[in-house]
C-alpha positions as CSV (number, residue, x, y, z in Angstrom):
1,M,163.8,125.2,68.3
2,S,164.9,128.8,68.8
3,K,163.0,131.3,70.7
4,I,160.3,133.3,68.9
5,P,160.1,137.0,69.9
6,L,156.6,138.2,70.6
7,T,155.3,141.4,72.2
8,L,152.9,141.0,75.1
9,N,150.0,141.9,72.8
10,G,151.1,139.4,70.2
11,A,151.2,136.6,72.8
12,E,147.7,137.6,74.0
13,K,146.3,137.4,70.5
14,L,147.9,134.0,70.0
15,R,146.4,132.8,73.3
16,A,143.0,134.1,72.3
17,E,143.2,132.4,68.9
18,L,144.2,129.1,70.5
19,Q,141.3,129.4,72.9
20,Y,138.9,130.1,70.1
21,L,140.2,127.2,68.0
22,K,139.8,124.8,70.9
23,T,136.5,125.9,72.2
24,V,134.6,127.0,69.0
25,E,136.3,125.7,65.8
26,R,137.2,122.2,67.0
27,P,133.7,121.3,68.3
28,R,132.2,122.8,65.2
29,A,134.4,120.6,63.0
30,I,133.5,117.5,65.1
31,A,129.8,118.3,64.7
32,A,130.2,118.7,61.0
33,I,131.9,115.4,60.7
34,A,129.1,113.7,62.7
35,E,126.5,115.3,60.5
36,A,128.2,114.2,57.3
37,R,128.6,110.7,58.7
38,S,124.8,110.5,59.3
39,H,124.3,110.9,55.6
40,G,125.5,107.4,54.9
41,D,128.2,106.1,52.5
42,L,131.4,107.9,53.4
43,S,133.2,106.8,50.2
44,E,131.2,109.3,48.0
45,N,130.4,111.9,50.7
46,A,131.9,115.3,49.8
47,E,130.6,116.8,53.0
48,Y,132.5,114.3,55.0
49,D,135.7,114.8,53.1
50,A,135.4,118.6,53.5
51,A,134.6,118.3,57.2
52,K,137.7,116.0,57.7
53,E,139.9,118.4,55.8
54,R,138.6,121.4,57.9
55,Q,139.3,119.4,61.1
56,G,142.9,118.6,59.9
57,F,143.5,122.3,59.2
58,I,142.2,123.3,62.7
59,E,144.3,120.6,64.4
60,G,147.4,121.8,62.5
61,R,146.8,125.4,63.4
62,I,146.3,124.4,67.1
63,K,149.7,122.6,67.1
64,E,151.3,125.5,65.3
65,V,150.0,128.1,67.8
66,E,150.9,125.9,70.8
67,S,154.4,125.5,69.5
68,K,154.8,129.2,69.0
69,L,153.6,130.0,72.5
70,A,155.8,127.3,74.0
71,N,158.9,128.7,72.2
72,A,157.9,132.4,72.7
73,Q,160.2,134.9,74.3
74,I,157.6,137.5,75.4
75,I,158.9,141.0,75.5
76,D,156.9,143.8,77.1
77,P,158.1,147.1,75.5
78,K,157.0,149.1,78.6
79,L,159.6,147.3,80.7
80,L,162.5,147.9,78.3
81,D,165.3,150.2,79.3
82,A,167.1,150.7,76.0
83,D,168.2,154.3,76.5
84,G,166.4,155.5,73.4
85,R,167.8,152.8,71.2
86,C,165.6,151.1,68.5
87,V,164.9,147.6,69.8
88,F,162.3,144.9,69.4
89,G,158.9,146.1,70.7
90,A,159.8,149.8,70.3
91,T,157.5,152.2,68.4
92,L,159.5,154.4,66.1
93,D,158.6,157.7,64.4
94,L,160.5,158.0,61.1
95,E,160.9,160.5,58.3
96,D,161.7,159.4,54.8
97,Q,164.7,161.6,53.7
98,D,163.6,161.7,50.1
99,S,159.9,162.5,50.3
100,G,159.7,164.0,53.9
101,A,156.8,161.6,54.6
102,R,156.5,160.6,58.3
103,V,155.5,157.2,59.5
104,S,155.3,155.3,62.8
105,Y,156.2,151.6,63.1
106,Q,156.4,149.2,65.9
107,I,159.0,146.4,65.6
108,V,157.2,143.1,66.4
109,G,157.5,139.4,65.8
110,E,156.9,137.8,62.5
111,D,153.4,136.6,63.4
112,E,152.3,140.0,64.6
113,A,153.4,142.0,61.5
114,D,150.7,144.1,59.9
115,I,151.9,147.0,57.8
116,K,148.5,148.6,57.7
117,A,148.5,148.7,61.5
118,G,152.0,150.1,61.6
119,K,153.6,146.9,62.8
120,I,156.7,145.6,61.0
121,S,158.4,142.3,61.4
122,V,161.7,142.2,63.3
123,N,163.0,140.2,60.2
124,S,162.0,142.9,57.7
125,P,164.8,144.9,55.9
126,I,163.6,148.1,57.5
127,A,163.5,146.7,61.0
128,R,167.0,145.2,60.6
129,A,168.3,148.6,59.4
130,L,166.7,150.4,62.4
131,I,167.7,148.0,65.2
132,G,170.4,149.7,67.4
133,K,169.8,153.2,66.0
134,F,169.1,156.3,68.2
135,V,167.0,159.4,67.7
136,G,168.7,161.5,65.0
137,D,170.4,158.5,63.3
138,I,169.8,157.8,59.6
139,A,169.0,154.2,58.6
140,Q,169.6,153.0,55.1
141,V,167.2,150.4,53.8
142,Q,167.6,148.5,50.6
143,A,164.0,148.5,49.3
144,P,162.8,147.0,46.0
145,A,162.7,150.5,44.5
146,G,166.3,151.2,45.6
147,L,168.1,152.6,48.6
148,R,165.8,154.5,51.0
149,E,167.0,156.6,54.0
150,Y,164.9,157.1,57.2
151,E,165.7,159.5,60.0
152,V,164.7,158.3,63.5
153,L,162.6,161.1,65.0
154,D,161.4,159.4,68.2
155,V,161.6,156.0,70.0
156,R,158.9,155.0,72.4
157,Y,158.4,151.9,74.5
158,E,154.7,151.6,74.8
C-alpha cells in the first residue's frame, strides 16, 4: 500500500479517534451485545442484530484507522523549507481573479479535508493546480462551473 500523506494535526486526530473507538465504543458495543443476549432467543432478537452490526462497524473502522496510521507519511508544515512554494501542508491565501474574493486554504490529506474549516484535499482539483506555485503565480482550476483562476497571495507553513 502506498504512503498516505497526513499533517501532524491529522495524524493526531486519527490517533484520538482510534483511542476513543478502542476504549469507549468497543466496550459499549460489547456491553450492548451482552445485554441483548440476556433477553433470550437470538434468532428473533432485533437488539442483538443491531448490536452485532454496530460492533462490526466499529471493528471495521478500527482496522481502517490503524491501516491509515501504519501507512501514514506524517508531514509537519512547520518543518518544511519549500522556499515559498505551495506544497502539502502549506496554508495559502488566494484571490479569485473573477470575483476578487479572498480565501485561505490548507492543503491536507484526504481524510483531513474539510472545506468549511479551510482544509482542502491534496487530491482536489484546486490543490493539484496550486502545488508548485509561488506567491504571485496564477493557478487555473477546472471547476464544475468552468475555468477559475486564483492568484497566490501568500504561502505559510504553520
